[in-house]
N, C-alpha and C positions, 0 to 999 in steps of 0.2 A: 796631025801627024803626033804630036807630042803628045795631048790626052791619051790617043790609041798608048803610045807608048807605057805610060804610065797606067793605065790602068792595065795593061799586061803583066807590068812591074808589080804592080799590087797584086795581082790575081797569081804572079809565081812567089810571090810573099806568102800571102796568105796560105797558098796550098804545100811552103815549106816547112811553115808552123804546122800545119796541122798533120801532118808528115811527120817531124820528130813528135808530138804528141803522143802520137799511134807507138813511135818507136821507143819512147820511154815506158808508156804501159806496158809494151811488150816485154823491156828489158825488166820491169819490175814481178811481172809475174815469172818470168824466169827464177829470177831469187827467189818469187817465193814456193814455188814450186822446190827448189834447190834446200831451200832453209825445211821445207814439211819431208823431203826424201833424210834430211841429216836428222829431223827428230824420229823418224822411223828405225834411223841406225841405230838411234841412242848417242848419238852427236849433237847435245844442245849448245855447245858453245860454235859450233859452227854451223848451228840453225840461228844461233843470236843474230850472229855478222850478216847471213842473207837475209833475214826476215830485217833487220835496221836497212839493208840497202833497199829495198823494198816500201818502207814508208817512204821515203822520199816520193814517191812517184803516187803510191797507193792508200796515203795517210788518211783520207775520206771515210775506207772502207776498215768498218771493224773486224772484220776477218785477222787482215794482217795484224792487227795490234792483240787482239785473241790468241793467236799462232806465237809473236812475239812474250804474251807473259805465259805460255805455254812451254817456251822456251827457257826462260830464267826463271821458270818454279822449275822445271825439272833440273836446273844448272846450280838449284838452290840460292837465286839470287829474289828474295822473297819479295825484297822493297821493290827493286825493280821491276819484278810482276805487279806487283798492285800497279805500279806506274802507270806500265802498259795497257791494265785493266780500266783502269779509269781513262785514257782516249778511247780503247775501244770501245764503251759503254756513254761516252760524251758522244761519238758517231752515232749508236744506238743505242739506248738504253735500256731497251728491254732485251739485248743479245743474249738471248738462252745460254748459249756455252759460256760465255763470260760472267755471266751471275753466277754458274755454275761454278767453275773455276774461283772465283772471287769466294764461293763458300769453301770450298775445299781448302785454299789457302787460311781462311780466319779459322778451321777448325787445327790446323797445324800450329799455330800460334798462341 
C-alpha cells in the first residue's frame, strides 16, 4: 500500500511540475505578445519591460532576444540592443532578422 501511495504522490508531483512549466511558457508568450503590441504602438520602453519578462522562460528562443534588441534600438539604447542581439545569435547564429538588425545598428554608429 505504501508503494502505491508513493507512486501516486510521484505522479501527482510530476504532473504538477509539467503543468507549472506550461503555465510559465503561456505567461511568457503573453508578455511577448504585449511587447509586440507596444512596439507597434511606438512604446519601446513598455515593450522592453514585457520582453524582459518573457526572457525568463523563453530565453532559449532567438525571437525574444531579437524583439528585445529591436525595442532597445527604438528606444535609442544601442549598447543594450547589441547585447540582446548577441544572445539572439548565441541561440541561433544564422537568425536572419537579428543579423539584419545588427547591420542596421552598425551603420548608425
